[in-house]
N, C-alpha and C positions, 0 to 999 in steps of 0.2 A: 521250316523257314526257320534259318536264325539268324538269332536277335543281336543288334550288331549296336555297341554302345558308344554314343557321336562323337566323334571327335576331339567337340569344343566340350569344353566343363572350367566353373572360375572357378580357376585359384586366390588366392589371394584374401586376405579380411576386406574391402569396398563393401563386399555384400551381408554381412555380418554387421559392419558400421552402419547403412542403411536399416537393418531392421532394428537398431539403437537406436539412433534417430528416429521410429515412426512411432517409438515405442517409450524411450524415454518419457521420466514427469517434463515438463515444462520449465524452466528455470524463472526463477519471475524478473521479470526485465525492465530496462531502467527507459522504458518508456510509461505515460499516461495515460489517461484518458482526459485530463482536460486539464496536461501543462505541466513548462515550472516557472519555478516561484526563485526564482534567482536575487537573496537578501544582502545586507550590508546593517551590518547598527549605527541604530540613525536613519531606519528608510521612511517612505512617503506611507502616511498608512494607505492610502488607494495602491500602494506598490502591494498589500500582504494582503490585499483581497480576490478573489477569485470567484465565480461561482457553477456546480455540473450536480449533478444527481448518481444518487444511490440506485442503484439495481443489481444483481448477480443473486446466486444462488451458493459462489463457494465461502465456505465456515470460514471466518478471522481465526475460531483458534487454531485453525489446520496451521499459520504461522507460526502460535504462542499457543498456551492455554493462559501463562498467566505472562505480566510483563514481568522488569526485574522491581517494580515495587511491590508485585507479589496483587496487583489488581487485577481479576476476567476476563481476558479478550474476551465479548464477545462481536456477535453479530454477521449479519452474510452480504456479499461484494461480490466483485468481477477478482478475476485471480490477477490480474494489472491493477498496477495502483490507481487508482484517479487524482494522485499530484505529487509530480515530485519537490521538494523542498529544496535548492542548495544556498545553502547559510554560508557565503561568504570566507567567514572572521567567525571569531567562538563570541557568543552569545550569553551576558550575564544571566538575563529570565525572559523566555515567550511565553506566550502563550496562544493555542491554536484552537481555536471554537470554530464551533456549526450551528447554521441557524436558518431551520426549514422551516420555521411557522409554527415553532412546538410539534413537531413533529419525534418521534422515540430513536436517534439517532445515535451512534458508534463510534469510533474511531480508534485505531488502531494506526501507529509513525513506528516506521523501523528503522534506523537508521543514526548515529551515520555506516554503522558495519552492521550485519547481517545480524547478530547476538543483541543487538541493544533495541528494547520493541518496551513502546510505552502504549497505553492499553486510557482509554476514558470512557464513561458510559455518561449519567445526569451530570447536570452541571447547577449543582443548588437546588433550587423550585423548579430548571427547567429541567425537561428532558431531555435537551440538543445535547450532545456530546463534547468535552471540553479538554483542555492535557494542557497545566499549564507545569513549567521547568525551568530549574537551573543549570546554568556553567555548559552547554551545550556547543558541544564543536563543532571547529566546524565541515564542510562536507555534507553530505546527499542524503536527502533523508524520503524518507518514499511512506505519502499518507493516505491509507482507504478512511472511508467515510461509507460504512455503513449498515442497516436498517434489523431488525430483530425478528425479519419475517426474511427465507428466502425472498426473488426475484420483486420486492416493495418498491416502486420510483416515487426519490422524493426530490424537491428540487435545495438546494441548498445552496448558504454561501456562508466559503472557508473564511476566518480572518485571521489571522498572527501578527499578533501587537505582542510589541515589546515593552516594558514595563519600566 
């Protein structure tokens, strides 16, 4: 019996595109676990407060080993940001604080572009993380709240303060 090649065969790059889409590393999305904060200068303090919980085994150092000020980026979280912060206008100063009731948390903020990274760890005597910065440009900031060990769930409140 003679072997016959089937008459139908695949042409074009669509199969390669499907395989590439399945195996490609996922991009960081513009969605978050706990929603979006949109703030303008002079915002009410209640507008700058949200809640969430930590978890995940994604190493935040995979986003960046160090931030723009050479602070280490540490901790574990989910690959998807916990919060999206949209600054509708430029801010002179902002402070972003985590309150988990004294548990050891970390903080990574990426924005307004993908290359600008800010990382925070212990704040003074508190083991909770915070980041204070000046001259923040309007735009979208992605925020991750992490813990030092993967998969640890801690409830927290995230507060954005304008000085």
